C-alpha positions as CSV (number, residue, x, y, z in Angstrom):
1,M,2.8,-15.3,16.3
2,S,0.1,-12.7,17.0
3,T,-3.1,-12.1,15.1
4,S,-1.6,-8.9,13.9
5,S,0.8,-11.0,11.8
6,F,-1.9,-12.1,9.4
7,V,-2.0,-10.4,6.1
8,A,-5.3,-10.1,4.3
9,S,-5.6,-11.3,0.8
10,Q,-6.4,-8.4,-1.6
11,N,-6.4,-10.3,-5.0
12,V,-9.0,-9.3,-7.5
13,Y,-9.8,-13.1,-7.9
14,D,-10.4,-14.0,-4.2
15,W,-13.7,-15.8,-4.5
16,L,-15.0,-14.7,-1.1
17,G,-13.7,-11.2,-1.3
18,H,-10.7,-9.6,0.5
19,G,-9.7,-10.8,3.9
20,I,-7.8,-13.5,5.8
21,Y,-8.7,-17.0,4.5
22,F,-9.1,-20.0,6.7
23,W,-10.1,-23.7,6.3
24,E,-12.9,-24.5,8.9
25,Y,-12.3,-27.8,10.6
26,A,-10.1,-29.1,7.7
27,P,-6.5,-29.4,9.0
28,F,-5.6,-32.2,6.5
29,R,-6.8,-30.1,3.5
30,A,-5.0,-27.1,5.0
31,W,-1.7,-29.2,5.2
32,Q,-2.2,-30.5,1.7
33,W,-2.5,-27.0,0.3
34,A,0.4,-25.6,2.5
35,K,2.7,-28.4,1.3
36,S,1.8,-27.9,-2.3
37,K,2.4,-24.1,-2.1
38,H,5.3,-23.8,0.3
39,R,6.9,-27.3,0.4
40,D,9.4,-27.5,3.2
41,Y,8.3,-24.2,4.7
42,A,4.7,-25.1,5.1
43,A,2.9,-24.4,8.3
44,V,-0.7,-24.6,9.5
45,I,-2.0,-22.4,12.3
46,Q,-5.1,-23.2,14.3
47,A,-7.1,-20.1,15.2
48,D,-10.3,-19.6,17.0
49,I,-12.5,-17.1,15.2
50,E,-15.6,-15.3,16.5
51,L,-17.8,-15.1,13.4
52,G,-19.6,-11.9,14.6
53,H,-21.8,-10.6,11.7
54,C,-21.2,-13.4,9.2
55,L,-22.2,-13.5,5.6
56,D,-22.8,-17.2,5.9
57,L,-23.4,-18.8,2.4
58,T,-24.1,-22.2,3.8
59,D,-27.7,-21.2,4.0
60,I,-30.0,-19.1,1.8
61,E,-30.4,-16.1,4.2
62,Y,-28.1,-13.8,2.1
63,T,-29.0,-15.0,-1.4
64,E,-31.0,-11.9,-2.0
65,A,-28.3,-9.6,-0.8
66,I,-25.8,-11.2,-3.1
67,K,-28.2,-11.0,-6.0
68,L,-28.8,-7.3,-5.2
69,A,-25.2,-6.6,-5.2
70,Y,-24.7,-8.2,-8.6
71,E,-27.6,-6.3,-10.0
72,R,-26.3,-2.9,-8.7
73,L,-22.8,-3.7,-10.0
74,L,-24.2,-4.7,-13.4
75,E,-26.2,-1.5,-13.6
76,S,-23.1,0.6,-12.6
77,F,-20.8,-1.1,-15.1
78,F,-23.5,-0.7,-17.8
79,E,-23.8,3.1,-17.1
80,K,-20.0,3.5,-17.4
81,N,-20.1,1.4,-20.6
82,E,-17.8,-1.2,-18.9
83,V,-17.9,-5.0,-18.7
84,L,-18.2,-6.8,-15.4
85,P,-15.3,-9.1,-14.7
86,E,-15.9,-12.8,-15.1
87,N,-15.1,-15.9,-13.3
88,R,-12.6,-18.0,-15.2
89,G,-11.2,-21.2,-13.9
90,G,-9.7,-20.6,-10.4
91,A,-9.9,-16.8,-10.9
92,R,-13.2,-15.8,-9.4
93,C,-13.0,-12.0,-10.2
94,L,-16.7,-11.5,-10.4
95,D,-17.4,-13.3,-7.2
96,C,-14.7,-11.2,-5.4
97,L,-16.3,-8.0,-6.7
98,V,-19.8,-9.0,-5.6
99,I,-18.8,-10.2,-2.1
100,N,-16.7,-7.0,-1.6
101,Y,-19.6,-4.9,-2.6
102,V,-22.0,-6.8,-0.2
103,G,-19.5,-6.3,2.6
104,E,-18.9,-2.6,1.9
105,Y,-22.4,-1.3,0.9
106,I,-25.1,-3.8,1.8
107,M,-23.8,-5.4,5.0
108,P,-21.0,-3.0,6.2
109,E,-21.2,-4.8,9.6
110,C,-19.9,-7.9,7.9
111,D,-17.0,-9.3,10.0
112,T,-16.6,-12.7,8.3
113,V,-17.7,-14.7,5.2
114,R,-18.3,-18.4,5.2
115,A,-19.0,-20.7,2.3
116,P,-18.6,-24.3,1.1
117,F,-15.7,-24.7,-1.4
118,L,-16.3,-27.7,-3.7
119,E,-13.1,-28.8,-5.3
120,G,-11.1,-31.9,-6.3
121,A,-12.1,-35.0,-8.3
122,P,-15.1,-37.1,-7.6
123,I,-14.4,-39.6,-4.8
124,Y,-15.7,-42.4,-7.0
125,P,-17.1,-42.5,-10.6
126,G,-20.4,-40.6,-10.9
127,S,-20.1,-39.0,-7.4
128,N,-20.9,-35.5,-6.6
129,L,-18.7,-35.8,-3.5
130,L,-15.3,-34.3,-4.2
131,T,-11.9,-35.2,-2.7
132,Q,-11.0,-31.7,-1.4
133,S,-14.2,-30.0,-0.5
134,H,-14.2,-28.0,2.6
135,I,-15.7,-24.8,4.3
136,Q,-13.7,-21.7,3.8
137,L,-13.9,-18.7,6.1
138,V,-12.7,-15.3,5.3
139,V,-12.1,-12.8,8.2
140,R,-12.7,-9.2,7.1
141,K,-12.1,-7.7,10.5
142,S,-9.0,-9.2,12.1
143,A,-10.3,-8.4,15.6
144,R,-12.4,-11.5,15.2
145,I,-9.4,-13.7,15.3
146,R,-8.8,-14.7,18.9
147,P,-5.2,-14.4,20.1
148,D,-4.8,-18.0,21.3
149,L,-3.1,-19.5,18.1
150,K,-1.7,-22.9,17.9
151,L,0.8,-24.3,15.4
152,L,-0.4,-27.6,14.2
153,L,2.2,-30.4,13.5
154,P,2.1,-32.1,10.0
155,E,0.6,-35.3,11.6
156,V,-2.4,-33.0,12.8
């Protein structure tokens, strides 16, 4: 497999915008997801990724850029008498639109997007720690994926 085999997700509900989605240092969660989606055809690939210019949402550095993108989109939709998409359940259409806007108009040098993804049930009653939380990484420019890929076995 080569890095050119990756297909970028282009769904309107991709929470971190369009690109190639990865789990960062979460091979067990990746296997869990792959098995639930592809059963006997599941596979997990380990890839080394150079973040380059990363819209890293694990810190507050880009909070203002995201807020600015939202405000510009809100104004644009208002001028066209249209309604912004909404996030509903697992479909994060508004987040996708905002992150794509940041990557296209505010930070066009953006190679990757990185953010915590909090999901699953509480690990124990009253906990804010969830069973399936992980960091997701989206590669917007596939040249950031290094060619030395490795197929992980189910035992990881």
